[in-house]
C-alpha positions as a printed Julia matrix, in Angstrom:
433×3 Matrix{Float64}:
 168.67  174.96  29.71
 166.8   172.2   31.62
 170.07  170.97  33.15
 170.79  174.42  34.56
 167.31  174.67  36.12
 167.44  171.27  37.91
 169.59  172.38  40.9
 167.32  175.36  41.54
 164.29  173.08  41.37
 165.78  170.72  43.96
 166.82  173.56  46.24
 163.27  174.84  46.21
 161.58  171.5   47.07
 164.27  170.02  49.38
 163.07  171.82  52.56
 159.5   170.7   51.84
 160.5   167.07  51.41
 162.6   167.18  54.59
 159.71  168.63  56.61
 157.35  165.95  55.26
 159.78  163.2   56.3
 160.03  164.64  59.84
 156.23  164.65  60.14
 156.01  160.93  59.26
 158.88  160.13  61.65
 157.51  161.9   64.73
 153.79  161.35  64.0
 153.47  157.83  62.64
 150.14  156.62  61.28
 147.99  154.98  63.98
 148.35  151.21  64.3
 145.25  149.19  63.4
 143.19  148.27  66.43
 143.55  144.62  67.47
 140.67  142.41  66.36
 138.04  142.13  69.07
 137.93  138.76  70.76
 134.74  136.82  70.04
 132.14  136.81  72.76
 131.86  133.64  74.81
 128.37  132.8   73.53
 129.66  133.1   69.94
 132.42  130.59  70.69
 129.89  128.2   72.24
 127.6   128.47  69.22
 130.46  127.6   66.87
 131.52  124.65  68.99
 128.01  123.3   69.27
 127.5   123.7   65.54
 130.14  121.01  65.13
 127.84  118.49  66.75
 127.36  116.63  63.49
 124.88  114.15  64.97
 122.26  116.9   65.03
 123.26  118.55  61.77
 120.73  116.76  59.59
 117.65  117.32  61.74
 115.38  119.9   60.07
 112.96  122.08  61.97
 109.66  120.31  62.52
 106.89  121.75  60.38
 104.1   122.12  61.25
 104.69  122.84  64.98
 104.39  119.99  67.48
 100.87  118.69  67.99
  99.1   117.45  71.11
  99.18  113.67  71.38
  96.87  111.57  73.49
  96.2   108.13  74.92
  93.5   106.51  77.07
  94.93  104.47  79.93
  94.25  100.76  79.7
  94.24   98.01  82.33
  97.8    97.0   83.13
  99.41  100.21  81.87
 102.38  101.53  83.84
 103.11  105.22  83.48
 106.89  104.7   83.4
 106.54  102.23  80.52
 104.15  104.5   78.6
 106.45  107.46  79.24
 109.34  105.82  77.42
 107.7   103.59  74.85
 104.49  105.39  73.91
 105.18  109.02  74.7
 108.94  108.85  73.9
 109.86  111.18  76.77
 112.87  111.11  79.14
 112.23  109.27  82.4
 114.13  112.04  84.18
 111.23  114.37  83.38
 108.72  111.99  84.96
 110.86  111.74  88.09
 111.0   115.54  88.21
 107.19  115.71  88.16
 106.95  113.07  90.87
 109.42  115.01  93.02
 107.31  118.14  92.89
 104.94  118.46  95.82
 102.12  119.8   93.68
 100.54  117.28  91.37
 102.6   114.23  92.36
  99.6   112.5   93.95
  97.64  112.89  90.7
 100.33  110.94  88.85
 100.37  108.21  91.5
  96.59  107.79  91.29
  96.04  107.39  87.57
  93.69  104.58  86.56
  92.3   102.9   83.42
  89.93  105.05  81.39
  91.65  108.34  82.14
  92.59  110.44  79.16
  96.24  111.61  79.03
  97.55  114.26  76.64
 101.03  115.63  76.1
 102.85  118.2   73.99
 106.54  117.63  73.27
 109.23  119.6   71.47
 111.07  118.33  68.39
 113.94  117.06  70.52
 111.66  115.05  72.79
 111.3   117.39  75.78
 107.94  117.59  77.52
 106.28  121.0   77.14
 102.91  120.28  78.71
 100.96  117.36  80.18
  97.23  116.95  80.87
  95.44  114.15  82.7
  91.65  114.23  82.57
  89.48  112.71  85.29
  86.42  113.21  83.06
  85.39  115.43  80.16
  85.19  118.55  82.33
  87.86  118.14  85.0
  91.55  117.47  84.84
  95.04  118.64  85.76
  97.81  120.24  83.76
 101.59  120.55  84.04
 103.24  123.28  81.9
 107.0   123.64  81.56
 108.47  126.71  83.25
 112.25  126.57  82.78
 113.47  123.39  84.46
 110.28  123.02  86.53
 106.6   122.55  85.73
 103.72  124.72  86.84
 100.77  122.64  88.06
  97.12  123.69  87.8
  93.62  122.27  87.73
  91.44  122.28  84.61
  87.73  122.9   84.76
  87.02  123.56  81.08
  84.51  121.31  79.35
  86.37  119.19  76.8
  84.48  118.36  73.66
  85.38  115.89  70.9
  84.06  116.61  67.42
  84.44  114.75  64.13
  84.74  116.36  60.72
  84.47  114.64  57.35
  86.4   116.24  54.51
  86.23  115.47  50.8
  88.16  116.97  47.92
  90.13  116.69  44.71
  93.91  117.05  44.7
  95.13  120.35  43.27
  98.91  120.5   43.23
  99.68  119.5   46.8
  97.25  118.35  49.48
  97.47  121.49  51.61
  96.24  123.55  48.64
  93.18  121.32  48.39
  92.39  121.86  52.09
  92.72  125.66  52.08
  89.05  126.44  51.41
  87.57  124.14  54.05
  86.39  126.34  56.96
  85.88  123.34  59.29
  89.67  122.97  59.61
  90.82  126.58  59.29
  94.35  126.82  60.65
  94.76  123.03  60.79
  95.45  122.39  57.1
  99.19  121.9   57.59
  98.78  119.37  60.4
  96.24  117.31  58.46
  98.28  117.36  55.24
 101.4   116.34  57.15
  99.5   113.49  58.85
  98.31  112.01  55.56
 101.73  112.47  54.0
 103.21  110.31  56.78
 100.94  107.41  55.84
 100.93  107.59  52.04
 103.65  108.08  49.38
 101.96  111.25  48.11
 105.15  112.87  46.86
 105.74  109.92  44.57
 102.28  108.7   43.56
  99.84  111.62  43.96
  98.48  113.22  40.8
  96.19  116.18  40.13
  92.58  115.05  40.03
  92.96  112.3   42.64
  90.0   112.07  45.05
  90.32  111.86  48.83
  88.03  111.59  51.86
  89.27  112.25  55.4
  87.76  111.74  58.83
  89.32  114.1   61.39
  88.91  114.2   65.18
  89.08  117.61  66.88
  89.34  118.33  70.6
  88.05  121.64  71.93
  88.04  123.38  75.29
  84.89  125.35  75.95
  85.27  129.0   75.05
  88.29  128.5   72.79
  87.93  129.8   69.21
  89.73  126.83  67.64
  90.55  123.21  68.5
  93.73  122.58  70.45
  94.19  119.12  68.93
  93.49  117.61  65.51
  93.93  113.95  64.67
  93.41  111.96  61.47
  91.17  108.95  62.21
  90.44  107.39  58.8
  90.96  108.15  55.13
  90.31  106.95  51.6
  92.46  107.93  48.64
  91.59  107.09  45.02
  93.97  107.96  42.19
  95.61  106.51  39.09
  98.64  105.29  41.05
  97.29  104.96  44.55
  94.06  103.4   45.86
  93.77  102.77  49.59
  91.58  103.22  52.65
  92.62  102.8   56.27
  91.65  103.62  59.86
  93.47  104.26  63.11
  93.65  101.44  65.66
  94.18  101.62  69.44
  97.95  101.29  68.9
  97.82  104.61  66.93
  98.79  102.83  63.72
  96.72  102.62  60.56
  95.34   99.42  59.03
  93.28   98.6   55.94
  89.76   97.17  56.48
  91.15   93.62  56.43
  93.78   94.44  59.08
  96.87   94.93  56.89
  99.32   97.39  58.45
 100.47  100.47  56.55
 103.83  100.28  58.27
 106.13   97.27  57.84
 107.65   95.28  60.71
 110.96   96.64  62.0
 114.27   95.06  62.95
 115.91   96.5   66.08
 119.3    97.27  64.5
 120.34   98.0   60.87
 123.22   95.52  60.91
 123.53   91.83  60.07
 125.18   91.06  63.42
 125.54   92.67  66.84
 128.28   95.23  67.48
 129.29   97.11  70.59
 127.36  100.34  71.21
 129.96  103.06  71.67
 127.49  105.89  72.36
 123.86  105.57  73.43
 120.82  107.72  72.65
 120.82  110.43  75.32
 118.66  113.54  75.38
 120.6   114.88  78.39
 124.13  114.39  77.06
 126.51  117.25  77.75
 128.73  118.54  74.97
 132.3   117.41  75.76
 133.74  120.89  75.12
 131.05  123.41  75.98
 129.5   121.55  78.92
 126.04  122.49  77.71
 123.29  119.92  77.31
 123.56  118.78  73.7
 121.38  115.73  73.03
 122.71  112.69  71.2
 119.8   111.71  68.97
 121.1   108.35  67.78
 122.93  105.14  68.65
 126.57  104.65  67.65
 127.8   101.17  66.74
 131.57  100.57  66.75
 132.04   98.74  63.44
 134.98   98.09  61.1
 134.94  100.13  57.89
 132.99   98.31  55.21
 130.49   96.55  57.51
 127.17   96.04  55.64
 124.3    98.34  56.68
 120.83   96.92  56.01
 117.36   98.49  55.97
 115.51   97.62  59.22
 112.18   97.8   57.37
 110.7    98.36  53.92
 110.88  101.98  52.83
 111.87  104.61  50.28
 115.16  106.49  50.17
 114.44  110.14  50.92
 117.97  111.46  50.76
 121.54  110.39  50.13
 124.49  112.73  50.11
 127.46  114.3   51.85
 127.62  116.6   54.87
 130.84  118.1   56.31
 130.06  116.67  59.75
 127.8   113.68  58.99
 129.87  112.51  56.04
 128.14  110.16  53.6
 124.59  109.67  54.87
 121.25  108.1   53.93
 117.69  108.89  55.08
 114.85  106.37  54.57
 111.09  106.91  55.04
 109.15  103.84  56.17
 105.63  105.27  56.39
 103.36  106.49  59.21
 105.98  109.0   60.33
 108.81  106.45  60.78
 112.15  107.6   59.37
 115.68  106.22  59.81
 119.05  107.95  59.3
 122.54  106.53  58.79
 125.68  108.7   59.17
 129.47  108.44  58.58
 129.13  105.87  55.82
 131.97  104.67  53.63
 129.86  103.76  50.61
 126.19  104.26  49.68
 124.5   101.53  47.64
 121.04  103.06  47.03
 119.68  106.07  45.15
 117.19  108.74  46.11
 113.62  107.57  45.46
 114.58  103.91  45.42
 112.38  101.41  47.25
 114.22   99.13  49.67
 113.2    95.93  51.42
 113.78   94.87  54.99
 117.25   93.29  55.25
 118.49   94.78  51.95
 122.02   96.19  52.09
 121.91   99.95  51.63
 125.45  101.04  52.54
 128.77  100.22  54.19
 129.87  101.71  57.51
 132.81  104.09  57.48
 134.53  107.0   59.13
 133.48  109.87  56.87
 132.73  113.42  57.97
 133.62  114.63  61.46
 134.19  111.33  63.23
 136.49  110.11  66.0
 136.7   106.57  64.62
 134.93  104.01  62.42
 131.31  103.62  63.46
 127.69  103.8   62.34
 125.47  106.54  63.76
 121.86  105.32  63.5
 118.73  107.38  64.23
 115.02  106.55  64.33
 112.49  109.38  64.09
 108.75  109.01  64.69
 106.5   111.87  63.56
 109.47  114.21  63.34
 110.91  113.39  66.78
 114.06  111.33  67.43
 113.46  108.33  69.71
 115.65  105.68  71.28
 115.73  102.98  68.6
 117.1   100.45  71.08
 114.15  100.74  73.49
 111.11  102.06  71.62
 108.27   99.66  70.86
 108.62   98.79  67.16
 106.01   97.52  64.68
 106.3    93.75  64.64
 103.48   92.48  62.45
 102.3    92.95  58.87
  98.64   92.33  59.66
  96.34   92.01  62.66
  95.15   88.58  63.7
  92.85   86.96  66.25
  91.45   89.19  68.98
  93.36   92.24  67.7
  91.71   91.91  64.28
  88.27   91.46  65.86
  88.74   94.58  67.98
  89.92   96.65  65.03
  87.09   95.45  62.79
  84.52   96.45  65.4
  86.04   99.86  66.13
  86.84  100.78  62.51
  83.37   99.81  61.27
  81.92  103.11  62.51
  84.87  105.13  61.19
  84.5   103.67  57.69
  80.71  104.1   57.84
  81.17  107.81  58.6
  83.78  108.1   55.86
  81.25  106.56  53.42
  78.48  108.93  54.67
  76.4   106.03  55.98
  76.7   107.58  59.45
  76.83  111.26  60.43
  79.72  112.73  62.38
  77.31  113.57  65.22
  76.16  109.96  65.38
  79.79  108.87  65.48
  80.6   111.23  68.34
  77.61  110.0   70.37
  78.51  106.39  69.67
  82.15  106.75  70.69
  81.48  108.96  73.73
  81.0   105.99  76.01
  83.89  104.03  74.45
  87.44  105.14  75.42
  89.68  105.8   72.44
  93.44  105.92  72.44
């Protein structure tokens, strides 16, 4: 019975199937739209992301702080610009080329107070030169130029003594101190640069800090905060130190908290294949893409040595940087080594100056065997081949005498033998760096 019904069934559905086939033939399904081409800025971002030399640089936290210096006899602005302020000379020339303000830069003299604010990558954001405590001049970045103006705000320097007990991390212990509201992160970061708190700090440790604040009249909060002296007493760490005119910290007997540095992290000289250059242009995109380190053309396996005593912060692998090592040396000094072949140290390990830490290689995104070496000071990359490096373990002679005299008042205030107001009055007539 089913066999007899099959032909009728086909005859019934055959016209329907034929019509359906004609529909698909004459009205085909729409082709998928071609994938949209990426926008030009997206292409540039991808290309610049392959700049492995900058891949390991984290965002600076807290934000950049005002830095300052008092001009001394014999100072040259061009030398200070590179070796003290760590700024590109091209920026200074740009300021000197501007009609407004150029004469002020030509007429600087000892005793004047200079302040600057720089970005993480070493670009000047603002500059102030004070003629006295109430009058000065300011340059503020506006694109590629700088807007110049006069300052007539009274500038006041105040000192604050802080005392506390460590609770977890230092910033937690500073939270309930109204004298430094909003500045807790900067102060905690400053002390962390000078002491191995992450390794040796323990709950219950006692600390005392002496902080300098700079205010402009009428402002609700200080525009600058600077650690001047500190004492830390704990089970694993006991130390006290004060800031000297070179902006480095020393113990009361003149011992430096930062070790002396070698210029290069190699046992012999090698050709520099690529220099530190904040104005380098990316070879593909043409955009300014700074080169934050110095490249040494070395055979694979060349020993890499620590330029100073320190502690290994990080060792690992990065798709662009390859095998890399980061070492902290104290007081904000940090060195980085990229494209290594072999790493010989572990995270948290203490290293000595001249100790082999790795072998050079060609790992990661690299065009040939070399060592990429970076030096960072207070979170900013600087030219390791030109910057003024620590060269002594302790002060001697006239330097020690000067430090002993200047630090005596700082330690007296820290020990509550002198009030912060007395300190401010005492230092008012004495220029400080």
